N, C-alpha and C positions, 0 to 999 in steps of 0.2 A: 155150386153151393156147398156149403160144407155139412157132412154129414151131421145126425142133431146128436148120434152119439159121442160123437167127438169133443162135442160142446161142453166144456166145464161148467157144473150144475153152481147155482148160488144160492145161498137160503135168504131172505129178504123180509124185513121186518115192518108192516105197514100201519098204520092205524086201519082199523075196523073201516071207517066211514069212506077212505081211500080206496080199501081195498072193495068194498061194493059198488063203488064208483066204476073205477076200473073193468069189473066184471062185467057191469050193464053197459061199457062202453063197448066191450068186446064183444058181447051179446051181439048189439046193433050193428055193430061191423064187422060180423060174421066170423071173428079171429079166437083163436084161443085166448085165458089169458096172459100166458106169457108171450105170443105175439102182438097182443096188445103195448105189452112194457115195453118190450124190444123197442116197437115201430115206434113209440113217444120218445126213447129215449135217443133211437136214433133222429129222430127228428130236433129233439133239443141240440143233440150236436151237434149239426149241421147248420141251425140257426144260430149258435153260438160262433160257428166258424166263421159264419158269412157275418158276423156282427164284427168280429175280432179284424176280417179282412177289410171293411168297411175302414174301420176307427185308425189302421196302418196307411190306408190308403187318403187318408186327411192332412 
């Protein structure tokens, strides 16, 4: 696992409605807002990679 302090920080501008929704999702899933965003981005990346593999296999 990568040490948290060694990860670069990124500022992100979100529409307020999206931020509030993500905050609620993070609370419901017992994660920090950062962890929720990272997980959702990782899942999206994996889904996109799988879709690309499927397209290449056709």
